[in-house]
PATITI-962390 format. One record per residue (C-alpha): residue in three letters; x negated, z negated, y negated. Coordinates in nm, 2 decimals. Layout:
<vogus>
ALA|X|Z|Y .
...
</vogus>
This chain:
<vogus>
MET|-8.28|2.67|0.30 .
ALA|-8.09|2.74|0.60 .
ALA|-8.15|2.38|0.73 .
SER|-8.00|2.23|0.42 .
ASP|-7.69|2.45|0.45 .
THR|-7.61|2.33|0.79 .
SER|-7.65|1.96|0.71 .
LEU|-7.33|2.00|0.48 .
TRP|-7.09|2.09|0.77 .
PRO|-7.05|1.73|0.89 .
VAL|-6.94|1.63|0.54 .
VAL|-6.71|1.92|0.51 .
VAL|-6.56|1.86|0.84 .
GLY|-6.53|1.50|0.78 .
GLY|-6.35|1.57|0.45 .
LEU|-6.12|1.82|0.62 .
LEU|-6.03|1.56|0.89 .
THR|-5.97|1.30|0.62 .
LEU|-5.73|1.53|0.43 .
ALA|-5.55|1.61|0.74 .
GLY|-5.52|1.25|0.85 .
THR|-5.38|1.16|0.50 .
ALA|-5.13|1.44|0.51 .
ALA|-5.01|1.36|0.87 .
GLY|-4.98|0.98|0.77 .
SER|-4.77|1.09|0.46 .
VAL|-4.54|1.30|0.67 .
VAL|-4.49|1.03|0.93 .
THR|-4.41|0.78|0.64 .
ILE|-4.16|1.02|0.48 .
ILE|-3.99|1.07|0.83 .
ARG|-3.97|0.70|0.89 .
ASP|-3.83|0.64|0.54 .
VAL|-3.56|0.91|0.58 .
ALA|-3.47|0.76|0.91 .
GLN|-3.45|0.40|0.77 .
HIS|-3.23|0.55|0.47 .
ARG|-3.01|0.69|0.74 .
ARG|-2.98|0.36|0.92 .
ASP|-2.93|0.16|0.60 .
ALA|-2.65|0.41|0.48 .
LYS|-2.47|0.40|0.81 .
LYS|-2.49|0.01|0.80 .
ARG|-2.35|0.01|0.45 .
ARG|-2.06|0.24|0.55 .
ALA|-1.98|0.02|0.85 .
ASP|-1.98|-0.28|0.62 .
LYS|-1.76|-0.11|0.37 .
LEU|-1.52|0.02|0.63 .
GLU|-1.49|-0.35|0.76 .
GLU|-1.43|-0.46|0.40 .
LEU|-1.17|-0.19|0.36 .
VAL|-0.98|-0.28|0.68 .
ALA|-0.99|-0.65|0.58 .
ALA|-0.85|-0.55|0.24 .
ILE|-0.56|-0.36|0.40 .
PHE|-0.47|-0.66|0.59 .
ASP|-0.50|-0.88|0.28 .
PHE|-0.25|-0.64|0.11 .
ASN|-0.02|-0.67|0.39 .
HIS|-0.04|-1.05|0.37 .
TRP|0.00|-1.03|0.00 .
LEU|0.32|-0.82|0.04 .
GLU|0.46|-1.09|0.29 .
CYS|0.37|-1.37|0.04 .
GLU|0.55|-1.18|-0.25 .
ARG|0.85|-1.14|-0.02 .
LYS|0.87|-1.50|0.06 .
ARG|0.79|-1.61|-0.29 .
LYS|1.04|-1.39|-0.48 .
VAL|1.32|-1.33|-0.22 .
TYR|1.34|-1.66|-0.04 .
GLY|1.19|-1.88|-0.34 .
GLU|0.92|-2.03|-0.14 .
ASP|0.66|-2.23|-0.33 .
ILE|0.35|-1.98|-0.29 .
PRO|0.13|-1.92|-0.58 .
ALA|0.13|-1.59|-0.75 .
THR|-0.18|-1.37|-0.69 .
MET|-0.30|-1.04|-0.78 .
THR|-0.26|-0.76|-0.54 .
PRO|-0.56|-0.66|-0.32 .
PHE|-0.46|-0.30|-0.32 .
ALA|-0.70|-0.21|-0.62 .
LYS|-0.98|-0.31|-0.37 .
VAL|-0.83|-0.07|-0.10 .
GLN|-0.83|0.21|-0.36 .
SER|-1.17|0.16|-0.50 .
ILE|-1.34|0.12|-0.17 .
THR|-1.16|0.43|-0.05 .
SER|-1.25|0.63|-0.36 .
ILE|-1.60|0.54|-0.35 .
TYR|-1.71|0.55|0.02 .
PHE|-1.43|0.71|0.20 .
PRO|-1.26|0.98|-0.01 .
ARG|-1.14|1.16|0.30 .
PHE|-0.88|0.89|0.34 .
SER|-0.74|0.90|-0.02 .
ASN|-0.43|1.09|0.09 .
LEU|-0.35|0.82|0.36 .
VAL|-0.41|0.55|0.09 .
THR|-0.17|0.71|-0.14 .
GLU|0.09|0.74|0.12 .
LEU|0.04|0.36|0.20 .
ASP|0.08|0.29|-0.17 .
LEU|0.40|0.49|-0.20 .
ALA|0.55|0.32|0.11 .
ALA|0.44|-0.01|-0.03 .
SER|0.61|0.05|-0.35 .
LYS|0.94|0.07|-0.17 .
ILE|0.88|-0.27|-0.04 .
GLU|0.79|-0.40|-0.38 .
ILE|1.13|-0.24|-0.50 .
TRP|1.32|-0.40|-0.23 .
ILE|1.15|-0.74|-0.30 .
ALA|1.25|-0.70|-0.67 .
LYS|1.61|-0.63|-0.56 .
GLY|1.61|-0.92|-0.32 .
ALA|1.47|-1.15|-0.61 .
HIS|1.76|-1.03|-0.82 .
LYS|2.01|-1.11|-0.54 .
ARG|1.87|-1.47|-0.49 .
LEU|1.88|-1.53|-0.87 .
ASN|2.25|-1.43|-0.88 .
LYS|2.33|-1.65|-0.57 .
ASP|2.40|-1.33|-0.37 .
VAL|2.23|-1.47|-0.05 .
ALA|2.48|-1.31|0.21 .
GLY|2.32|-0.96|0.18 .
LEU|1.96|-1.08|0.10 .
ASN|1.79|-0.91|0.38 .
ASP|2.00|-0.58|0.36 .
GLY|1.77|-0.29|0.35 .
TRP|1.45|-0.48|0.46 .
VAL|1.40|-0.27|0.79 .
GLU|1.45|0.06|0.59 .
ALA|1.20|-0.05|0.34 .
TYR|0.95|-0.21|0.58 .
GLU|0.94|0.06|0.87 .
PRO|0.78|0.35|0.66 .
TYR|0.52|0.10|0.53 .
VAL|0.43|-0.01|0.88 .
GLU|0.40|0.35|0.99 .
LYS|0.18|0.45|0.70 .
ARG|-0.04|0.15|0.74 .
GLU|-0.08|0.22|1.11 .
ASP|-0.16|0.58|1.03 .
LEU|-0.43|0.46|0.80 .
LEU|-0.59|0.21|1.02 .
SER|-0.57|0.46|1.32 .
ALA|-0.77|0.71|1.11 .
LEU|-1.02|0.45|1.01 .
GLY|-1.06|0.35|1.36 .
LYS|-1.12|0.70|1.47 .
TYR|-1.39|0.74|1.18 .
ALA|-1.55|0.43|1.30 .
ARG|-1.58|0.54|1.66 .
GLU|-1.70|0.90|1.58 .
GLU|-1.92|0.84|1.27 .
LEU|-2.05|0.48|1.30 .
GLN|-2.14|0.43|1.66 .
</vogus>
């Protein structure tokens, strides 16, 4: 009987080694998957950051087109503001920048008010004072835009590289 008991040890040891190998393989796979997920998430954030910065510049271009179209009467097609894209990307991917985006929105609103007043002047043939107040409306917007872009650049350098 003793001889038959000892013959099971190789089977038991082999089974334990198989279980240990399976467990080790599973752990390595989980670690690899977590690392891949982190790389993918970082890449997605980098892509969205690039999209956000592009949307900010698109919005700047849109404001300039609105000014040329409404205040100076240039034949530029009316388009929707891309600011909603700035807000949506920020709220989903970069909520830490929401306050800066809100500040930019408020500063841009002052430009839009200036544009509306300028359009009113143009329609009433009051072209002598057409540019009055432009610098006062534009400078706070530029300051807020640069604050946001600077914060986004800092984030990119610290978090995405």
